[in-house]
C-alpha positions as CSV (number, residue, x, y, z in Angstrom):
1,M,20.2,-4.7,-3.9
2,S,19.2,-1.2,-5.2
3,V,15.5,-0.4,-5.3
4,V,14.4,2.5,-7.4
5,P,11.4,4.4,-6.1
6,N,8.6,4.9,-8.7
7,G,6.2,6.9,-6.1
8,R,5.4,10.4,-6.7
9,I,3.7,13.2,-5.1
10,D,0.6,14.9,-7.1
11,R,-1.3,17.8,-6.2
12,D,-5.0,17.8,-6.3
13,S,-6.7,21.1,-7.7
14,E,-6.5,22.6,-4.4
15,G,-2.8,22.0,-4.0
16,R,-3.0,19.2,-1.4
17,P,-0.3,16.4,-1.7
18,T,-1.4,12.8,-2.8
19,L,1.3,10.1,-2.7
20,V,0.8,7.8,-5.7
21,I,2.8,4.4,-6.2
22,T,2.0,2.2,-9.2
23,R,3.2,-1.6,-9.5
24,E,2.6,-3.8,-12.3
25,F,1.8,-7.7,-12.0
26,N,2.0,-10.3,-14.7
27,A,-1.1,-11.7,-13.6
28,P,-4.9,-11.2,-13.9
29,I,-6.6,-8.5,-11.8
30,E,-8.6,-11.3,-9.9
31,D,-5.4,-12.6,-8.6
32,V,-4.1,-9.2,-7.5
33,W,-7.4,-8.4,-5.9
34,A,-7.4,-11.5,-4.0
35,S,-3.8,-10.6,-2.8
36,V,-5.2,-7.4,-1.3
37,T,-8.5,-8.5,0.1
38,E,-8.2,-12.3,1.3
39,P,-6.9,-12.8,4.7
40,A,-4.6,-15.5,3.8
41,R,-3.0,-14.0,0.9
42,L,-2.9,-10.5,2.7
43,E,-1.0,-12.0,5.4
44,R,2.0,-13.2,3.2
45,W,2.7,-9.5,2.6
46,I,1.3,-6.9,5.0
47,G,-0.8,-8.3,7.7
48,T,-4.1,-9.9,9.1
49,F,-7.6,-8.6,9.6
50,T,-10.4,-9.8,11.7
51,G,-14.2,-9.1,11.4
52,D,-16.5,-9.0,8.6
53,P,-15.7,-6.7,5.6
54,A,-19.4,-6.5,4.8
55,S,-19.9,-4.7,8.3
56,G,-18.2,-1.7,6.9
57,S,-14.9,-2.1,9.0
58,V,-12.5,-4.6,10.1
59,M,-9.6,-4.7,12.7
60,F,-6.4,-5.0,10.7
61,A,-2.8,-5.6,12.2
62,M,0.2,-5.0,10.0
63,T,2.3,-7.9,11.2
64,A,5.0,-7.6,8.5
65,E,7.1,-5.2,10.8
66,S,6.1,-7.1,14.1
67,E,3.9,-10.3,14.6
68,D,2.6,-8.7,17.7
69,A,1.2,-5.5,16.2
70,P,-1.7,-4.0,17.4
71,A,-4.8,-4.3,15.4
72,E,-6.4,-0.9,14.3
73,E,-9.9,-0.3,12.8
74,M,-10.1,0.1,9.0
75,Q,-13.2,1.7,7.7
76,I,-14.3,0.4,4.2
77,V,-15.1,3.4,2.3
78,E,-15.6,1.9,-1.1
79,C,-15.1,-1.6,-2.4
80,V,-15.9,-2.3,-6.2
81,P,-14.4,-5.9,-6.8
82,P,-12.1,-6.5,-8.5
83,R,-11.2,-2.9,-9.3
84,L,-11.3,-0.6,-6.3
85,L,-10.7,-0.6,-2.4
86,A,-10.7,2.5,-0.6
87,V,-10.2,2.5,3.2
88,K,-9.9,5.0,6.1
89,A,-7.5,4.3,8.9
90,R,-6.5,5.8,12.0
91,A,-3.1,7.2,12.3
92,P,-1.2,9.2,14.7
93,G,-2.5,12.9,14.4
94,G,-5.4,12.2,12.1
95,Q,-6.6,9.7,9.5
96,W,-5.1,8.2,6.5
97,H,-7.3,7.8,3.2
98,L,-5.9,4.8,1.4
99,R,-7.0,3.7,-2.1
100,V,-5.9,0.6,-4.4
101,A,-7.2,0.7,-8.0
102,L,-6.7,-2.2,-10.1
103,T,-6.8,-2.2,-14.1
104,E,-6.0,-5.0,-16.3
105,A,-4.7,-5.3,-20.0
106,D,-3.3,-8.3,-21.8
107,G,-2.9,-10.3,-18.6
108,H,-1.0,-7.7,-16.6
109,T,-2.5,-6.1,-13.9
110,L,-1.8,-2.2,-12.8
111,L,-2.2,-1.5,-9.2
112,T,-2.3,2.3,-8.5
113,F,-2.1,3.1,-4.8
114,T,-3.0,6.5,-3.6
115,Q,-2.9,8.2,-0.2
116,P,-4.6,11.7,-0.4
117,E,-3.7,14.6,1.7
118,I,-0.4,13.1,2.8
119,D,1.2,15.0,5.4
120,P,4.3,16.7,3.8
121,T,6.4,16.2,6.8
122,E,5.7,12.5,7.0
123,A,6.0,11.7,2.9
124,E,9.8,10.9,3.2
125,S,9.0,8.1,5.4
126,V,5.6,7.1,4.3
127,G,6.6,7.1,0.8
128,P,9.3,4.5,1.1
129,G,6.9,2.4,3.5
130,W,4.5,1.9,0.9
131,E,6.9,1.3,-1.8
132,Y,8.3,-1.5,0.7
133,Y,4.8,-3.0,1.3
134,L,3.9,-3.1,-2.5
135,D,7.2,-4.8,-3.4
136,R,6.4,-7.5,-0.8
137,L,3.2,-7.7,-2.4
138,L,4.7,-8.2,-5.8
139,A,7.1,-10.8,-4.4
140,A,4.2,-12.7,-2.8
141,E,2.0,-12.7,-5.9
142,A,5.0,-14.0,-7.9
143,G,5.9,-16.6,-5.3
144,G,9.2,-14.7,-4.5
145,D,10.9,-14.6,-0.9
146,V,9.2,-11.7,0.8
147,A,11.5,-11.9,3.9
148,A,14.6,-11.0,1.5
149,I,13.0,-7.5,1.0
150,D,14.8,-5.2,3.6
151,F,13.2,-1.8,4.6
152,E,16.3,-0.4,6.4
153,R,18.6,-1.4,3.8
154,D,16.9,-0.5,0.4
155,Y,13.9,1.8,1.3
156,Y,14.5,3.9,4.2
157,P,16.5,6.1,4.4
158,A,17.6,5.4,0.8
159,M,14.4,6.8,-0.7
160,V,14.0,9.8,1.4
161,A,15.8,12.2,-1.1
162,H,13.5,11.1,-3.7
163,Y,10.5,11.9,-1.7
164,R,11.8,15.3,-0.4
165,A,12.4,16.3,-4.2
166,E,8.9,15.1,-5.0
167,L,7.5,17.7,-2.4
168,D,9.4,20.6,-4.0
């Protein structure tokens, strides 16, 4: 299987890099929103969370890589159902700001994932990682075999050159 990356690195007005990846779903916006916010649906493609989102933060574990992954705090920065979810996550050396924006037209939903101020030294691994997870989301939403999506075979290091070129 050959996976073509669609992510890009945009620059904000101050020249800071932002990772942008899109996916299109043949589903109404409410279905895609449920896949990124409801625990049972989230678990199918990326992980689990505990806690009450209304409190402003949850503990999130990315179990797609390892079932015993440690949970880390995700602060909910902005939530506008069913269109926008922005969170702040702790990451090695700082924080990651992650944003999922959804738009719908004619029964299709476009998901735009952004990670502003991405560390250029991490883009070549982080970009393929988010491509992998968003393809798992596509498969989960469509009822496909999420387990058939192979990070090491199709995403990393296969997409490294694409993301290096995006930084130039």
